[in-house]
C-alpha positions as CSV (number, residue, x, y, z in Angstrom):
1,M,46.8,-18.0,12.8
2,F,45.0,-21.2,11.9
3,E,43.1,-21.3,15.2
4,M,41.9,-17.7,14.7
5,S,40.5,-18.2,11.3
6,Y,38.9,-21.5,12.4
7,G,37.2,-19.6,15.3
8,A,35.9,-16.9,12.9
9,Y,34.6,-19.6,10.6
10,L,32.8,-21.3,13.4
11,C,31.2,-18.0,14.7
12,G,30.0,-17.2,11.2
13,G,28.6,-20.6,10.8
14,L,26.8,-20.3,14.1
15,V,25.3,-17.0,13.1
16,I,24.0,-18.5,9.9
17,I,22.5,-21.5,11.7
18,I,20.7,-19.3,14.2
19,F,19.4,-17.2,11.4
20,C,18.1,-20.3,9.5
21,L,16.4,-21.6,12.7
22,H,14.7,-18.3,13.3
23,R,13.4,-18.3,9.7
24,M,12.1,-21.8,10.1
25,F,10.4,-20.8,13.4
26,L,8.7,-17.8,11.6
27,L,7.5,-20.0,8.7
28,L,6.1,-22.5,11.2
29,K,4.2,-19.7,13.0
30,Y,2.9,-18.4,9.7
31,F,1.5,-21.7,8.6
32,Q,0.0,-22.4,12.0
33,H,-1.8,-19.1,11.9
34,H,-2.8,-19.5,8.2
35,L,-4.2,-23.0,8.6
36,K,-6.1,-22.1,11.8
37,N,-7.8,-19.0,10.4
38,D,-8.6,-20.3,6.9
39,G,-8.2,-16.8,5.5
40,S,-10.9,-15.4,7.7
41,S,-8.6,-12.6,8.8
42,I,-9.2,-10.8,5.5
43,P,-12.2,-8.5,6.1
44,T,-15.2,-8.9,3.9
45,Q,-17.3,-6.0,2.6
46,E,-20.0,-6.8,5.2
47,M,-17.4,-6.6,8.0
48,V,-16.1,-3.3,6.7
49,T,-19.6,-1.7,6.6
50,T,-20.5,-3.0,10.0
51,L,-17.3,-1.8,11.7
52,S,-16.9,1.4,9.7
53,D,-17.0,3.6,12.9
54,T,-14.0,1.8,14.4
55,Y,-11.8,2.3,11.4
56,P,-9.5,5.4,11.5
57,K,-9.9,8.2,9.0
58,V,-7.3,7.7,6.2
59,T,-6.0,10.0,3.6
60,V,-4.4,8.5,0.5
61,Q,-2.2,10.9,-1.5
62,I,-1.3,10.0,-5.1
63,P,1.5,12.1,-6.6
64,I,1.2,12.3,-10.4
65,Y,3.5,14.0,-12.9
66,N,2.8,13.5,-16.6
67,E,1.5,9.9,-16.1
68,P,-1.7,9.6,-18.1
69,Q,-1.4,5.8,-18.4
70,V,-0.9,5.3,-14.7
71,V,-3.5,7.6,-13.2
72,S,-6.7,5.7,-14.3
73,R,-5.3,2.4,-13.1
74,V,-4.4,3.9,-9.7
75,M,-7.8,5.5,-9.3
76,R,-9.5,2.2,-10.1
77,S,-7.3,0.4,-7.6
78,I,-8.2,3.0,-4.9
79,A,-11.9,2.5,-5.6
80,E,-11.5,-1.2,-5.0
81,L,-10.1,-0.8,-1.5
82,R,-12.0,-2.6,1.2
83,Y,-12.3,0.4,3.4
84,P,-15.3,2.4,4.5
85,A,-15.9,5.2,2.0
86,S,-16.9,7.5,4.8
87,R,-13.5,7.1,6.5
88,L,-11.4,7.4,3.3
89,E,-10.2,10.5,1.6
90,V,-8.1,10.5,-1.6
91,Q,-5.9,13.4,-2.8
92,I,-4.6,13.3,-6.3
93,L,-1.6,15.7,-6.3
94,D,-1.0,16.6,-9.9
95,D,2.1,18.5,-11.2
96,S,1.6,17.7,-14.8
97,D,2.7,20.1,-17.6
98,D,-0.4,19.4,-19.8
99,N,-4.1,18.9,-19.3
100,V,-4.2,15.3,-20.4
101,T,-3.8,13.9,-16.9
102,S,-6.5,16.3,-15.6
103,D,-8.9,15.2,-18.3
104,I,-8.3,11.5,-17.4
105,I,-8.8,12.3,-13.7
106,R,-12.1,14.1,-14.4
107,R,-13.3,11.2,-16.6
108,E,-12.3,8.5,-14.1
109,S,-13.8,10.3,-11.1
110,V,-17.2,10.2,-12.9
111,Q,-17.0,6.5,-13.5
112,I,-15.8,5.7,-9.9
113,D,-18.1,5.4,-7.0
114,Q,-18.9,8.9,-5.8
115,K,-19.0,7.8,-2.1
116,I,-15.2,8.1,-1.9
117,T,-14.1,11.7,-1.4
118,M,-11.5,12.5,-4.1
119,H,-9.7,15.9,-4.3
120,H,-7.7,16.8,-7.4
121,V,-5.0,19.3,-6.3
122,R,-3.1,20.8,-9.2
123,R,0.0,22.9,-8.9
124,H,0.6,24.8,-12.1
125,S,4.3,25.7,-11.4
126,R,6.9,23.3,-10.0
127,R,9.2,26.2,-9.2
128,G,10.8,25.9,-5.8
129,F,10.0,22.2,-5.5
130,K,11.9,19.0,-6.5
C-alpha cells in the first residue's frame, strides 16, 4: 500500500515538474522574441494603409440590448482599431426595448470617422429568440 501511494506521489510530482519546465521554456521563448523585435511586430498606421489589400475583409458584430452606457464606448473602441477601413465592416445588432440606444448609436456614428462602414440592425421584437 505504501509503495503504491509513493509511486502515485512521484508520478504527480513528475507531471508538475514537466509542466513547470514547459512554462519556463515558453517564457524564455517569449522574452527572446520580445527583446529581438523591440515591439516592431505591432503594425503602425502607415503599415496598415500600405498593406490594406493584403488584409482580409472583417465583419465585427456588436450585440446590444438596453446598454446605452456601453454602446458609445464600444463604438469608439471600434473606431480606434488599426485595421484598414475599406476592409472593415461593423454591424451593431440592437434588440433594445427603447429608442435611447438607437439615438446614441446615431449620435456616435456622426462623430466617428465615416470611412468605417457601420450598419445599425434593429429587431423590434425578440419573440422566438433567446
